C-alpha positions as CSV (number, residue, x, y, z in Angstrom):
1,M,-60.7,-64.4,50.4
2,A,-64.4,-65.1,50.2
3,G,-66.7,-62.3,51.2
4,V,-64.3,-59.5,50.3
5,A,-66.0,-56.8,48.3
6,V,-64.0,-55.9,45.1
7,P,-64.5,-52.3,43.9
8,P,-65.9,-52.1,40.4
9,W,-62.9,-50.0,39.2
10,S,-60.3,-52.4,40.5
11,H,-59.8,-54.0,37.1
12,H,-58.3,-50.6,35.9
13,L,-55.5,-50.7,38.4
14,I,-52.0,-51.2,37.0
15,E,-49.6,-53.4,38.9
16,V,-46.1,-51.9,39.1
17,T,-43.2,-54.3,39.4
18,P,-40.0,-53.6,41.3
19,V,-38.1,-53.4,37.9
20,Q,-40.4,-50.7,36.7
21,I,-39.9,-48.8,40.0
22,K,-36.1,-49.1,39.5
23,Q,-36.4,-47.8,35.9
24,I,-38.5,-44.8,37.0
25,S,-36.0,-44.1,39.7
26,N,-33.2,-44.2,37.2
27,I,-35.0,-41.7,34.9
28,L,-35.8,-39.4,37.8
29,D,-32.1,-39.5,38.9
30,F,-31.0,-38.6,35.3
31,V,-33.5,-35.7,35.1
32,L,-32.4,-34.3,38.4
33,A,-28.7,-34.7,37.5
34,H,-29.0,-33.0,34.1
35,P,-31.3,-30.0,34.4
36,D,-29.5,-28.2,31.6
37,L,-30.3,-31.0,29.1
38,I,-34.0,-30.9,30.2
39,G,-34.0,-27.1,29.7
40,F,-32.5,-27.6,26.2
41,V,-35.1,-30.2,25.3
42,A,-37.8,-27.8,26.5
43,L,-36.3,-25.0,24.4
44,I,-36.3,-27.2,21.3
45,L,-39.9,-28.3,21.9
46,G,-40.9,-24.7,22.3
47,F,-39.2,-23.7,19.1
48,V,-41.0,-26.5,17.2
49,F,-44.3,-25.5,18.7
50,V,-43.8,-21.8,17.7
51,A,-42.7,-22.8,14.2
52,Y,-45.8,-25.0,13.8
53,L,-48.0,-22.1,14.8
54,F,-46.2,-19.8,12.4
55,V,-46.5,-22.2,9.4
56,R,-50.1,-22.8,10.2
57,R,-50.9,-19.1,10.4
58,T,-49.1,-18.5,7.1
59,L,-50.9,-21.3,5.3
60,T,-54.2,-20.2,6.7
61,G,-53.7,-16.7,5.5
62,L,-52.6,-18.0,2.1
63,R,-55.8,-20.0,1.8
64,E,-57.9,-17.1,2.9
65,G,-56.2,-14.9,0.2
66,F,-56.9,-17.6,-2.5
67,D,-60.5,-17.8,-1.4
68,D,-60.9,-14.0,-1.5
69,G,-59.3,-13.8,-4.9
70,Y,-61.5,-16.6,-6.2
71,K,-64.7,-14.8,-4.9
72,G,-63.5,-11.6,-6.6
73,K,-63.2,-9.5,-3.5
């Protein structure tokens, strides 16, 4: 193919094989067949995120309290 211009971004393209397409199809079929499981996983992830924010806020407040006590306020 002499003379065909190759775009400069073409080396970033990912080649998808038929096996990968089949795997993606299987995952999509599983997700569509089990929406309750996906909802449960989303609920667990939401709980973990809220717990992280709660612990972070608690530790930040604790540190501010220590800093204020050290400064004598």
